[in-house]
N, C-alpha and C positions, 0 to 999 in steps of 0.2 A: 622140631619145634624150635623156634629161636627165642631169644631173650633179649632184654634190653642191656643186660650185662654180659661181658665176655666171660669165658670160663676161667680165665686169670683173675678177673675182678671177683668172681663167685668163689674161687679157691682162697683168696685172701680173706674172705669172710669167715673160713672155718680152719685155716692153716696160715702160719707165718710163711711168707715166701721169701726165700733167700736166693741172691744171685750168685751163680756159680761161674765167676769171671774176675779177671783183673781189669777189665776194660771200663775205665770211669764213665764213658760215654752210655754204654749199655746199661750200666747200673743206673744211671741218671734216667734214661728212658723208661725203665720199667718200674721205678720206685719201689724196690724191695725193702723189707725191714732190716736184713742183714746181708752179709756178703762173704764169700768164702774164696780162699786162694790156696794154691798150692804151687810147687816148684814149675810143673808143666805150664799153669797159666801165666806165672811170673815171667817165664821164658818168652812166652808167646807176647805178653803185653810189653815186655821191656823193649822188644824189637820193633815196636809201631812207632811210626815217626812222631806221632802225636805226644809220646812220652820221652822222647829223647833227652829233652832238656832236664826232666827230673833225673834220668839215669845218669847224664854227663856231670850233673852237679854232685851227686853222691859219689861217682867215681874220682872226680877231681879232688874232692876232700879226704878221701880215704886211702887211695892209690897213689904211689910214688914211683911212677915209671914202670918199665916193663918186668923189672926184677921185683916187684912186689912180693912181700913175704906172705907165707900161707895165713898168718894172724891177719895181715891187712885185707886179704881176700875175703877171709871170713867175716871181717868187720864190715866189709863192703856188701856183702850179700845179706847180713842181718839188717844193715841200714837200708838197703834196696827194699827188702821185705816190709820192714816198717815204714818206709817212705810212701810205698804203693797203699799200705794200710792206712796212712794219714789222709791220703787223697781220697780213698774210697770211703772213709768216715764223713767227709765232707758231703757226700752224697746220700748218705743213709741215717736214719735215726738210731738204728741198733749197733751190733756188733760187727766186727772183722774177724775171720778165723786167720791167723798166721801160723804158718807150719815151721815145726822144728826141723832141722836137718834130717833126712831120712836115713842117713848114714849112722845116726845116733839110736835107731829104733831099738837096738838090743843093748842098750846102755842107759839104765834108769838114771844114774847120778849124772851122767853127761847131759842128758834130756832135761833134768831139772835145772842145771846151771844154764842150759842154752835158753830155756824158757824165762828164767828169772832175768837173763840179759835182755831178751826182747821186750820184757814187760818194763824193764828200767829205760829202754830206748824210747818206748812209747811215752812213759812218764816224763822224760827229759823234753818230749815234744809237747808236753802239755795235755795228753790223753791218759785218762784213768783207765786202770785194769778193768773197770767195769764195762769197758766198751770193747774188750779183746777177748778172743777165746785162743788159747795156745793148742795147736793141732799136732797130734802124734799118732803114729799106728798103733793099732790095737793088739800090739804084742803084750806078753806078759809083763815086760819092762816098762813098755809104754803105759801100761795099766797102773803099774806101781808108782811111776813118776807122776801120773795125774793124781793119784790118792794123795801124795805129798803136796802136791802144788795147789790142790783144792783146800788144804789145811791152812794154806798161806793166803788165801783169798784170790789165787790165780786160777781163773776158770778154764776148763780144757774142754776141747773137741776130739774125741777118739774117733780116728778115721780108719780106712782100710779094714772095715769091720765086715765080715761075711758070714758069722754064724752066731747061734743062739749063745753058746758058751762064751763067746767074747762079750757078747751084749750084757750078759747077766753079771760077768766079772767086772765090766766097766762100771755098771749101776751099783754094785756092791762096794765098789772103791770110792763112789760118791762123785763119779765124773759128772760134769755140768751137762754135756751133751755127747751123744754119739751120732756117726754118720754111716749107717749101713748102705752098702753098695749095691743098688737094685740092679742096674744095666750089667754090671761086671758078673754078677751071678747068673743073669740070663745068658751072656755070652758063653760062660763056661757049660752050661746045660745043653746049649745049642751045639757046641763043638763036641761034646762028650755023647750025646745021644743021637745026633744027627737030625733031631727034630727041630725044624727051622721055624715053626710057627706055634705061638703059644696064645690060647685065648687070654685076655687080660687078667682075669681072676685065677688062672692057673700059671701065671707067670711066677717062677720059683724065687725071682727076687721080690716080688709083690708080696708072696706067701711068708717070706722070711721077715720082712719088715712088719707085716701083718701081726705075727706070732710075737715078735719082740714087743710091739706097741702094746697089745692085749695083756701080755704078761706084766710090763711095768705098771699098767693100770690096775690090774688085779693086785699086785703086791705092794703098792703104794710107793715106788720108787719115784723120785723126783727127776731122774735124768731125763733129758730132752731127746726125743727121738727125731732125727732130721734125716729122712730119706734123701740119697744121693746117687749120683751116676746113672741118670735115666737115659734110655735109649730111644723112647717114643712118648707121647703124650699120653697113651693109654696107661702106662705104668704110674703116671702121676696122677691121673684121674682115679685110677684104683686105690690110690693111697690119699684121696681126699679127706682132711680131717685128722691127718698125722700132725704132731706137734709143729714140725716145720718140714720143709722140703727146699733143697737146694737145686736150682734149675739153671741150665745153660741159656744165653741169651736167645739161641734159635728155637727152643722149646718154649721159652716165655713169650715169644712172638706168636708161635702156633697157637698157645692157649689164647693170647690176646686176640687173635684173628676167628676164634671159635665161639660163635653165640648160642651153642647147645645147652641144654640143662646139665648141670654137674650136681651129681648126687653125693652126700657124705657117705664114706665108706668105713671110716674109723671113728670110734665115738667112745669115750671113757665110760659112758653109761651103758654101753652095749659090747662087752668083750668076749661074749661066747662062753664055751666050756672052761672050767677051772684047768689051767696050765700047770702040771706038776713038775717040779725040778728041783734037783739038790745040788748046789754049787760045791764043788771041790777045791782043793788048795792047788797049788803050783803043779804038782804032778798030773792031777786030775785035767786041769786046764790044757796043759801041753798034749796029754794023751787024747783028749776029746778033740782037740785041734786037729791032731796028726791023723785021727780016724775020719776026718771031713777032708776029702781029697780036694773038693772044690775050695774050701776056705783056706787050706794050706797052699794050693798053688796060686790062688788069686792074690793072697796077701803077699806071698814072695815075690810074685810078678809086679804087684803094685809098689812095693818098696824099691824094687830094681829100676822100674820105670821113673820114680820120683828121684831115685839117686842119679839116673843118667841124665835127667833134664836139670838137675842141680849143677852137675859137672859141664854140662853144656853151656848153662848161664855163667858158670865161672870162667870157662874159656872164653866166651864172647867178651866178658868184662875185661879179662886180661888183654885181649886184642884191642879193646877200645882205648886202654890207657897208654 
């Protein structure tokens, strides 16, 4: 059965769609509400010929020759992230997520300082903090940093979130938004079980986000649930109705080409059986995360990956100088 509306259009009627890319043209094409970036996406976008002028301008104003100091390089990286954020905000009505250096994932105070600096750079450019989300890993330290920043009116996106404990701790800390990673959870289960095919409703990443969403709605948490890291359109359609979904340009296109009927799957008025959970303190958080092999492994892998791409981008920028 076909519709006059694509699945992307139907999805936008029940979920805030976010573009998971640093490519301005892709963002403009799909008209999302918000956009997210990370070091991996910035590395890819910065090397595109279309954005070379932006990169060269930032490098020329922050770096002084090949012997640039670590401080200059850090400043260049921050200004590049904000520079891309500025351009992205020209294409969208909502917010852009800008990530704190992943090497600070286990240092709450340094993460807070970096977040304040990024917000200051945005404000110097005339962009209010209400249009920016500061993105940090959902470590204990990242969650504590978000707790402080939220009190200062700096909204946060807690990313690399893989399990229920992280999600509840983030909401309890007052984080504006979480980004549970659907596809990476599926990757882990495929690799660990040898089962290569899952029915969409049985996808462990979909089930994780569904449980988090339902618990938030049952308990009255205001933290936004934004599913992320999708491997296929079926994962997205199974989460139709989620507060937000951040989607790559390739999957946005696939949804836009599909004129089938899209049914709402998540609904604050229908959250199923009551979910009982008691959140502990730091030791409980660390123990529960340790007991979850998937979450422990995927968060560590994600932080390492973001650090590696951050360092690749730094090397590339130094070579440009």
